[in-house]
LUMFITOR-291428 format. One line per 2 residues: number of its first residue (from 1); their letters; for each residue x, y, z of N, C-alpha, C. Coordinates in pm, whole numbers. Each point is the difference from the previous one (the first is absolute). Example, Ala and Ser with C-alpha at 12.3 -4.5 7.8 and 13.67 -1.06 7.14 Angstrom:
2
1) AS) 1319:-569:780:-89:119:0:90:120:0 | -35:105:-72:82:119:6:-77:109:73
END
This chain:
81
1) ME) 1344:-42:947:-81:38:-93:41:15:-155 | 79:71:-12:103:46:-106:30:-140:-71
3) QN) 43:-84:94:50:-152:-38:-100:-77:-81 | -116:3:67:-98:-100:-27:-83:41:-138
5) IQ) -27:152:7:1:75:-164:23:-24:-138 | 197:-31:83:131:27:-77:-53:-173:-106
7) TS) -13:-90:95:-6:-162:-33:-126:-29:-39 | -109:80:3:-120:-54:-45:-38:1:-129
9) DF) -96:-78:-68:-18:2:-122:-123:104:-14 | -82:-1:87:-110:113:17:-11:60:111
11) FV) -72:104:-10:-44:89:145:-147:-4:-20 | -62:-22:103:-153:-25:23:-23:105:132
13) PV) -38:94:-31:-31:132:121:-141:-39:0 | -36:-21:121:-180:59:60:3:129:12
15) CT) -77:50:-108:17:166:-4:-112:14:38 | -7:89:143:-91:58:126:38:121:14
17) QA) -107:85:69:38:144:55:156:-24:83 | -5:-93:63:106:-3:85:117:-37:-95
19) WR) 1:-68:-36:124:-14:-98:47:128:-48 | -132:58:-91:71:120:-70:68:109:77
21) ES) -32:-23:167:32:109:90:98:-34:44 | 82:-111:-14:131:-56:63:114:20:-53
23) IN) 63:84:56:166:1:-56:93:-118:-51 | -49:-123:113:55:-87:-90:-15:-88:-106
25) CK) -144:10:0:-67:-60:-101:14:99:-140 | 23:127:32:52:53:-127:92:-21:-31
27) KE) 133:-4:63:127:-62:-23:-7:-117:-60 | -36:-116:49:-59:-105:-105:-49:28:-113
29) KD) -99:54:-29:-73:48:-139:121:64:-61 | 45:70:46:114:77:-110:111:-76:-61
31) LA) 29:-88:103:140:-123:-27:-80:-46:-95 | -131:-78:36:-25:-81:-101:-34:54:-152
33) FY) -24:111:-8:-35:75:-98:167:29:-68 | 84:15:85:140:39:-76:39:-134:-52
35) LN) -8:-112:66:27:-113:-42:-69:-74:-131 | -101:49:-39:-72:-45:-112:-82:-131:59
37) KS) -6:-13:99:-79:-98:37:-153:-36:-50 | -8:-134:-11:-159:-23:-25:-79:19:76
39) VV) -103:96:-2:-87:9:119:-125:-18:-15 | -79:-60:125:-142:-42:5:-57:65:121
41) PV) -37:127:-48:-74:60:144:-132:-76:38 | -1:-9:81:-155:-34:100:-55:68:60
43) FE) -128:51:-26:-71:128:38:-153:-44:60 | -64:79:13:-103:27:48:-88:137:-56
45) HL) 90:69:-4:-71:138:-68:144:75:-94 | -50:-21:-128:122:29:-91:61:167:73
47) EF) -75:58:52:74:119:24:122:25:84 | 21:-138:62:113:-7:78:124:-72:-57
49) VP) -11:-28:-128:72:-60:-72:120:108:-103 | 95:-24:53:113:146:-85:-54:24:-174
51) IS) 7:73:-20:-22:36:-172:109:-121:-13 | 134:57:4:80:-104:-64:-21:-154:-28
53) FR) -76:-43:108:-28:-125:9:-130:-67:-77 | -96:125:-67:-109:-5:-49:-24:-40:-101
55) TH) 122:-50:-90:20:-24:-137:39:-171:12 | -2:-31:99:15:-179:80:-98:-49:23
57) MG) -40:-104:-40:-109:-122:23:4:26:158 | -144:-48:57:13:-1:129:-79:-61:44
59) VD) -33:-32:155:-117:-94:30:-94:113:99 | -124:24:-19:-83:55:60:-57:-118:94
61) VS) 8:62:123:-77:-58:123:-97:26:42 | -93:122:-80:-83:28:82:-150:-79:-1
63) AS) -39:-68:-68:-123:-95:-35:60:-127:-28 | 126:-43:37:0:-150:-2:45:-105:119
65) PV) -46:-115:2:29:-116:74:160:13:7 | 53:-40:139:110:-14:-15:78:-125:-91
67) GE) -37:-105:-26:25:-67:-109:-1:49:-138 | -88:78:-26:35:77:-122:80:91:-32
69) IV) 49:44:121:118:127:-30:128:-83:18 | 20:-94:89:125:-85:-8:-8:-66:-155
71) DS) -87:-69:-78:10:-67:-94:30:125:-83 | -36:142:-5:10:115:-113:138:18:36
73) LY) 77:28:87:71:6:70:147:-119:-50 | -53:-93:-2:102:-124:-58:16:-4:-142
75) SL) -101:48:-65:-60:-3:-156:105:127:-38 | -21:159:19:105:98:-43:141:-56:20
77) IM) 21:-59:119:174:-15:26:41:-90:-104 | -73:-123:22:8:-106:-113:54:44:-143
79) AR) -85:71:-74:-44:58:-133:147:115:-38 | 49:-6:120:144:99:-23:105:-60:38
81) K) -16:-128:40:161:-70:-14:35:-70:-129
END
């Protein structure tokens, strides 16, 4: 887990209630934050996105078809390269 985050260009958490409650996901989040990774949160409810990630552009999946979600995620990642 740590090595993958360390070598990645982006951190794309799928922010759900289960994600917020997971100890392992918290470790991933903290490591990504510590390493200053570009973060692109994917979420259905903003309340599950950590406050430290809310300043990053994310992808709201609550009312979008899958194709639009993928296009939005791709656009955000490519814009940061």
